[in-house]
VEXROVEX-657046 format. One line per 2 residues: number of its first residue (from 1); for each residue y, x, z of C-alpha. Coordinates in nm, 2 decimals, decimal comma, padded with zeros to 4 digits. Each point is the difference from the previous one (the first is absolute). Layout:
<atoms>
NUM) Y:X:Z  ...
</atoms>
This chain:
<atoms>
1) -03,35:-01,66:-00,54  00,01:-00,29:-00,25
3) 00,09:00,08:-00,35  00,22:-00,27:-00,13
5) 00,15:00,03:-00,38  00,37:-00,01:00,00
7) 00,29:00,14:-00,22  -00,17:00,34:-00,03
9) -00,36:00,03:-00,07  -00,10:00,20:00,27
11) 00,15:-00,15:00,24  -00,15:-00,04:00,34
13) 00,12:-00,18:00,31  -00,12:00,03:00,34
15) -00,08:-00,25:00,28  00,34:-00,04:00,11
17) 00,11:-00,06:-00,36  00,16:00,35:-00,07
19) -00,03:00,15:-00,35  -00,15:00,36:-00,01
21) 00,07:00,26:-00,22  -00,33:00,20:00,09
23) -00,31:-00,04:00,22  00,14:00,25:00,27
25) 00,11:-00,15:00,28  00,37:-00,08:00,01
27) 00,05:00,01:-00,37  00,24:-00,31:-00,04
29) 00,20:-00,14:-00,29  00,34:-00,07:00,13
31) 00,17:-00,34:-00,08  00,33:00,01:-00,19
33) 00,18:-00,23:00,30  -00,14:00,26:00,22
35) 00,14:00,29:-00,17  00,35:-00,13:-00,03
37) 00,01:-00,10:00,37  -00,11:00,33:00,14
39) 00,24:00,16:-00,27  00,27:-00,24:00,11
41) -00,03:00,15:00,36  00,13:00,32:-00,10
43) 00,26:-00,13:-00,20  00,14:-00,19:00,31
45) -00,02:00,29:00,21  00,17:00,21:-00,23
47) 00,29:-00,22:-00,04  00,07:00,15:00,37
49) -00,19:00,34:-00,04  00,19:00,07:-00,28
51) 00,35:-00,09:00,12  -00,08:00,25:00,31
53) -00,10:00,30:-00,29  00,31:-00,08:-00,21
55) 00,29:-00,12:00,22  -00,06:00,05:00,40
57) 00,11:00,34:00,01  00,34:-00,08:-00,20
59) 00,02:-00,30:00,22  00,00:00,19:00,30
61) 00,24:00,24:-00,08  00,23:-00,16:-00,18
63) 00,02:-00,37:00,07  -00,20:00,00:00,36
65) 00,21:00,28:00,11  -00,27:00,28:00,14
67) 00,05:00,39:-00,09  -00,23:00,13:-00,21
69) -00,14:00,21:00,28  -00,06:-00,29:00,23
71) -00,15:-00,17:-00,29  -00,25:00,29:-00,07
73) -00,08:00,02:00,36  -00,10:-00,35:00,00
75) -00,23:00,03:-00,30  -00,17:00,29:00,16
77) -00,09:-00,13:00,32  -00,10:-00,34:-00,18
79) -00,26:00,20:-00,19  -00,14:00,14:00,33
81) -00,05:-00,32:00,12  -00,19:-00,11:-00,32
83) -00,23:00,29:00,06  -00,11:-00,20:00,34
85) 00,06:-00,37:-00,14  -00,19:00,02:-00,35
87) -00,33:00,15:00,10  00,00:-00,26:00,32
89) 00,07:-00,31:-00,24  -00,30:00,15:-00,21
91) -00,21:00,03:00,28  00,11:-00,37:00,16
93) -00,09:-00,11:-00,37  -00,35:00,14:00,01
95) -00,13:-00,11:00,36  00,10:-00,38:-00,02
97) -00,12:-00,27:-00,25  00,23:-00,30:-00,02
99) -00,14:-00,32:-00,07  00,18:-00,04:-00,36
101) -00,12:00,34:-00,10  00,00:00,41:00,06
103) 00,34:00,09:-00,13  00,17:-00,30:-00,17
105) 00,12:-00,16:00,31  00,27:00,23:00,08
107) 00,15:-00,11:-00,33  00,09:-00,33:00,17
109) 00,08:00,12:00,33  00,21:00,26:-00,09
111) 00,21:-00,18:-00,30  00,28:-00,18:00,19
113) 00,03:00,27:00,30  00,03:00,25:-00,29
115) 00,29:-00,19:-00,20  00,21:-00,03:00,30
117) -00,06:00,37:00,09  00,17:00,06:-00,33
119) 00,29:-00,20:00,06  00,07:00,15:00,35
121) -00,01:00,34:-00,19  00,26:-00,09:-00,24
123) 00,22:-00,14:00,30  00,30:00,16:00,12
125) 00,09:-00,08:00,37  00,35:00,02:00,18
127) -00,13:00,22:00,30  00,18:00,34:-00,03
129) -00,15:00,29:-00,21  -00,28:00,09:00,29
131) -00,08:-00,33:00,02  -00,05:-00,03:-00,42
133) -00,21:00,32:00,03  -00,25:-00,14:00,25
135) -00,01:-00,35:-00,19  -00,07:00,22:-00,33
137) -00,29:00,22:00,17  -00,17:-00,38:00,13
139) 00,04:-00,18:-00,33  -00,08:00,28:-00,22
141) -00,34:00,08:00,21  -00,08:-00,38:00,05
143) 00,03:-00,05:-00,39  -00,25:00,30:-00,05
145) -00,25:-00,08:00,28  00,01:-00,38:-00,17
147) -00,05:00,17:-00,32  -00,28:00,21:00,08
149) -00,16:-00,34:00,23  -00,06:-00,18:-00,38
151) -00,03:00,31:-00,24  -00,29:00,20:00,19
153) -00,25:-00,31:-00,01  00,16:-00,11:-00,36
155) -00,12:00,31:-00,17  -00,30:00,02:00,16
157) -00,09:-00,35:-00,16  -00,14:00,16:-00,28
159) -00,28:00,12:00,18  -00,11:-00,34:00,08
161) 00,08:-00,16:-00,31  -00,19:00,19:-00,25
163) -00,18:00,34:-00,04  -00,01:00,04:-00,35
165) 00,22:00,30:-00,09  00,15:-00,19:-00,34
167) 00,08:-00,32:00,19  00,23:00,19:00,28
169) 00,14:00,23:-00,29  00,10:-00,35:-00,14
171) 00,12:-00,14:00,29  00,21:00,27:00,11
173) 00,14:00,10:-00,33  00,12:-00,41:00,00
175) 00,11:00,05:00,38  00,22:00,28:-00,07
177) 00,14:-00,15:-00,29  00,10:-00,28:00,20
179) 00,13:00,25:00,26  00,21:00,18:-00,22
181) 00,14:-00,32:-00,13  00,10:-00,10:00,36
183) 00,17:00,36:-00,06  00,20:-00,17:-00,30
185) 00,13:-00,30:00,18  00,13:00,25:00,30
187) 00,18:00,25:-00,27  00,13:-00,28:-00,16
189) 00,12:-00,29:00,22  00,07:00,23:00,34
191) 00,33:00,15:-00,17  00,12:-00,31:-00,21
193) -00,07:-00,24:00,33  00,12:00,23:00,25
195) 00,36:00,08:-00,22  -00,03:-00,39:-00,04
197) -00,02:-00,14:00,37  00,19:00,33:00,13
199) 00,34:-00,07:-00,18  00,15:00,01:00,37
201) -00,27:00,21:00,18  -00,28:00,24:-00,16
203) -00,19:-00,07:00,33  00,01:-00,37:-00,06
205) -00,12:00,05:-00,35  -00,27:00,21:00,09
207) -00,14:-00,24:00,24  00,01:-00,33:-00,17
209) -00,19:00,20:-00,30  -00,25:00,08:00,23
211) -00,03:-00,33:00,16  -00,06:-00,14:-00,34
213) -00,25:00,27:-00,09  -00,19:-00,03:00,35
215) -00,04:-00,39:-00,05  -00,20:00,07:-00,35
217) -00,20:00,24:00,16  -00,10:-00,22:00,27
219) -00,07:-00,29:-00,20  -00,22:00,24:-00,27
221) -00,21:00,13:00,28  -00,09:-00,33:00,15
223) -00,10:-00,09:-00,33  -00,19:00,31:-00,10
225) -00,22:-00,03:00,33  -00,16:-00,30:-00,12
227) -00,11:00,13:-00,34  -00,17:00,30:00,13
229) -00,44:00,03:00,09  -00,17:00,20:00,13
231) -00,34:00,04:-00,13  -00,14:00,29:00,18
233) -00,08:-00,02:00,39  00,15:00,28:00,20
235) -00,20:00,10:00,29  00,24:00,25:00,15
237) 00,09:-00,20:00,26  -00,35:00,05:00,15
239) 00,01:00,34:00,02  00,37:00,02:00,12
241) 00,21:00,31:-00,14  00,06:00,29:00,30
243) 00,29:00,24:00,00  -00,24:00,27:-00,11
245) -00,10:-00,20:-00,31  00,38:00,04:-00,12
247) -00,01:00,39:00,05  -00,35:00,00:-00,18
249) 00,18:-00,18:-00,30  00,28:00,24:00,02
251) -00,20:00,32:00,06  -00,31:-00,08:-00,25
253) 00,13:-00,22:-00,28  00,13:00,26:-00,25
255) 00,07:-00,26:-00,28  00,19:-00,20:00,27
257) 00,20:00,30:00,07  00,06:00,09:-00,31
259) 00,14:-00,36:-00,10  00,23:00,01:00,33
261) 00,15:00,27:-00,18  00,01:-00,19:-00,32
263) 00,17:-00,30:00,14  00,25:00,22:00,22
265) 00,11:00,20:-00,33  00,01:-00,34:-00,25
267) 00,14:-00,21:00,24  00,22:00,29:00,16
269) 00,13:00,05:-00,38  00,09:-00,36:-00,04
271) 00,17:-00,06:00,33  00,22:00,32:-00,04
273) 00,10:-00,10:-00,33  00,05:-00,36:00,08
275) 00,21:00,07:00,31  00,22:00,21:-00,15
277) 00,06:-00,17:-00,32  00,31:-00,19:00,14
279) 00,19:00,30:00,09  -00,08:00,14:-00,34
281) 00,15:-00,25:-00,16  00,27:-00,09:00,24
283) 00,15:00,38:00,04  -00,16:00,23:-00,30
285) 00,02:-00,26:-00,26  00,33:-00,20:00,16
287) -00,20:-00,34:-00,18  -00,04:-00,23:00,27
289) -00,03:-00,23:-00,26  -00,34:00,11:-00,14
291) -00,16:00,05:00,38  -00,20:-00,33:-00,10
293) -00,13:00,16:-00,31  -00,06:00,33:00,12
295) -00,21:-00,17:00,28  -00,16:-00,22:-00,27
297) -00,10:00,29:-00,19  -00,19:00,14:00,31
299) -00,26:-00,28:00,01  00,00:-00,23:-00,33
301) -00,15:00,28:-00,23  -00,24:00,07:00,28
303) -00,13:-00,38:-00,03  -00,03:00,03:-00,39
305) -00,21:00,32:00,07  -00,28:-00,16:00,24
307) -00,18:-00,22:-00,26  -00,09:00,35:-00,19
309) -00,22:00,13:00,28  -00,30:-00,15:-00,02
311) -00,01:00,08:-00,40  00,14:00,40:00,16
313) -00,31:-00,01:00,25  -00,26:-00,07:-00,27
315) 00,13:00,23:-00,24  00,06:00,29:00,24
317) -00,10:-00,11:00,38  00,17:-00,04:00,30
319) 00,05:00,37:00,10  00,16:00,07:-00,37
321) 00,22:-00,33:00,05  00,16:00,12:00,28
323) 00,07:00,33:-00,13  00,19:-00,15:-00,30
325) 00,21:-00,26:00,21  00,12:00,31:00,22
327) 00,07:00,24:-00,31  00,23:-00,31:-00,16
329) 00,17:-00,07:00,32  00,09:00,35:00,05
331) 00,13:00,08:-00,36  00,20:-00,30:00,05
333) 00,15:00,09:00,32  00,07:00,38:-00,14
335) 00,17:-00,16:-00,31  00,25:-00,21:00,20
337) 00,06:00,32:00,19  00,17:00,20:-00,31
339) 00,14:-00,32:-00,14  00,42:-00,05:00,03
341) 00,07:-00,32:00,20  00,22:-00,04:-00,30
343) -00,29:-00,06:-00,26  -00,11:-00,34:00,18
345) -00,22:-00,10:-00,28  -00,22:00,32:00,05
347) 00,03:00,00:00,39  -00,15:-00,37:00,00
349) -00,27:00,12:-00,26  -00,13:00,28:00,22
351) 00,02:-00,26:00,33  -00,23:-00,22:-00,20
353) -00,26:00,28:-00,11  -00,06:00,12:00,35
355) 00,03:-00,38:00,11  -00,32:-00,06:-00,28
357) -00,19:00,31:00,16  00,01:-00,13:00,35
359) -00,11:-00,34:-00,17  -00,32:00,13:-00,08
361) -00,05:00,16:00,35  00,06:-00,36:00,13
363) -00,28:-00,16:-00,21  -00,26:00,31:00,05
365) 00,08:00,09:00,41  -00,14:-00,29:00,16
367) -00,26:-00,03:-00,22  -00,13:00,33:00,11
369) 00,00:-00,06:00,36  -00,32:-00,21:00,05
371) -00,19:00,28:-00,15  00,12:00,19:00,31
373) -00,15:-00,30:00,18  -00,35:00,04:-00,13
375) 00,00:00,35:00,03  00,09:-00,06:00,36
377) -00,32:-00,19:00,05  -00,21:00,24:-00,18
379) 00,13:00,27:00,21  -00,02:-00,15:00,35
381) -00,19:-00,27:-00,02  00,25:-00,23:00,11
383) 00,23:-00,24:-00,21  00,34:-00,03:00,17
385) 00,25:-00,11:-00,33  00,32:-00,03:00,21
387) -00,03:00,32:00,18  -00,05:00,20:-00,33
389) 00,31:-00,22:-00,16  00,19:00,07:00,33
391) -00,06:00,40:-00,05  00,10:-00,04:-00,36
393) 00,29:-00,23:00,02  00,16:00,24:00,30
395) 00,07:00,20:-00,34  00,23:-00,31:-00,11
397) 00,17:00,01:00,32  00,03:00,35:00,03
399) 00,17:-00,06:-00,36  00,25:-00,18:00,19
401) 00,09:00,28:00,23  00,03:00,23:-00,32
403) 00,23:-00,28:-00,19  00,22:-00,08:00,37
405) 00,02:00,32:00,15  00,05:00,25:-00,28
407) 00,24:-00,19:-00,18  00,23:-00,08:00,30
409) -00,08:00,38:00,11  00,15:00,13:-00,32
411) 00,30:-00,22:-00,01  00,10:00,12:00,37
413) -00,07:00,38:-00,11  00,24:-00,04:-00,30
415) 00,29:-00,17:00,18  -00,09:-00,36:-00,16
417) 00,30:-00,25:00,11  -00,07:-00,35:-00,05
419) 00,25:-00,20:-00,17  00,20:00,30:-00,14
421) 00,04:00,24:-00,28  -00,29:00,28:00,02
423) 00,01:00,35:00,04  -00,19:00,20:-00,34
425) -00,24:00,12:00,27  -00,07:-00,37:00,10
427) -00,03:-00,10:-00,39  -00,29:00,31:-00,03
429) -00,17:-00,16:00,28  -00,01:-00,35:-00,11
431) -00,10:00,12:-00,35  -00,30:00,20:00,17
433) -00,11:-00,29:00,19  -00,01:-00,27:-00,31
435) -00,15:00,27:-00,25  -00,08:00,36:00,17
437) -00,20:-00,09:00,23  -00,20:-00,30:-00,08
439) -00,11:00,23:-00,33  -00,10:00,27:00,25
441) -00,22:-00,26:00,21  -00,15:-00,10:-00,32
443) -00,13:00,36:-00,11  -00,11:00,09:00,33
445) -00,21:-00,33:00,05  -00,12:00,07:-00,36
447) -00,16:00,34:00,08  -00,12:-00,11:00,36
449) -00,19:-00,32:-00,12  -00,14:00,19:-00,33
451) -00,15:00,29:00,19  -00,16:-00,20:00,30
453) -00,09:-00,34:-00,09  -00,36:00,01:-00,13
455) -00,10:-00,41:00,08  -00,09:-00,06:-00,39
457) -00,12:-00,35:-00,14  -00,36:00,16:-00,03
459) 00,00:00,13:00,36  00,12:-00,35:00,14
461) -00,26:-00,18:-00,20  -00,29:00,22:00,13
463) 00,16:-00,06:00,35  -00,02:-00,38:-00,08
465) -00,34:-00,02:-00,11  -00,11:00,21:00,33
467) 00,20:-00,24:00,23  -00,16:-00,29:-00,15
469) -00,35:00,17:00,06  00,10:00,06:00,39
471) 00,10:-00,36:00,02  -00,31:-00,16:-00,17
473) -00,20:00,23:00,22  00,21:-00,09:00,34
475) -00,02:-00,35:-00,11  -00,39:00,01:-00,03
</atoms>
């Protein structure tokens, strides 16, 4: 190790030219260009992912022409496939080591196929109802598989970029600010552009809009691949992950189980609120002109909230930061439930408050996950970041079930009829989806997390010190 005086008096550079933040192994300072490049991946992925969260249910029922029951069944079956596909992708990422890096090559390999799958998903073929149903099943699942192909290795990248918890928190906070920024673009431009390009056909409007977003997505992913550096050597391919290792993680890593439930709740809250927002503004408020603004307020305040997360973590620690985000999101949602649709300003304010709480959650969630990776190695003696991330990430995929199946199931049960005046029962069902259910999800998630998650910063620090001793002993 060679000490070199840089801008910071105590800066230390290792033999490869990487700046250290601590003498412990893997504690590296991340470069600004790298942080931005890494964060842009999530911005790009969310141009498509948020389009699915916010508009895919409405698109399938009111534009594509499927029934609510058909969409509900498709989402449910797709999540069963995710339970197989996601762990399989995590195992693949751990078992092989491409020449260009352990995790980052998947960004390059998946960029163009993912963009093409998004366009196909938002294409309405003229092949009859059954043909369209098959097409929807095939393209939706292809899109989800390619999303997993990129996102699972991508989120594992943090474990080989730096081991410094503060750098990881900063990286993931900025990353989620960019991710929510992608949501802002979707919320703002899909309603506007789909209406502009879809003057003669709604389907054409959605397709052209998604084509534009997909091109931007692919270009950003290709650029971001060039910015990320894997500093920490991963050796998981030398001890290939086995099926039993996945089950060991599932049943012995308590923090990852609680984080799975946290991700399920947080993203479940957002998918339900996002998917039902367009129905609420179209039928309850009867303000289709404000769909774009309502969707924007679903994400814009969350972008504003994310930069506050590092400060909150320093002041009240990670666990309490999560609790604060859940509480604010629940209060905003509950307020929306009781506000009449004629009180537009109050309605938008409540939505903004809920979104601000969600932004706090987005800024902290992915900063906690590396702690579960360290705990898993401490507990089992094996380091498989992609498996831990996959286990927790299944909560995200499970949330798509909550956000896809429950809204369509509720709509079908209350007699929702696309493109028609809705009954009082149907309007009540939509209100429950946009406000009541999200509030319930947040409160339940808050109780579970506060009661059962016990991986504090102090405990993680002790774990990392112990792991450093183990690694040093193993190397000697």
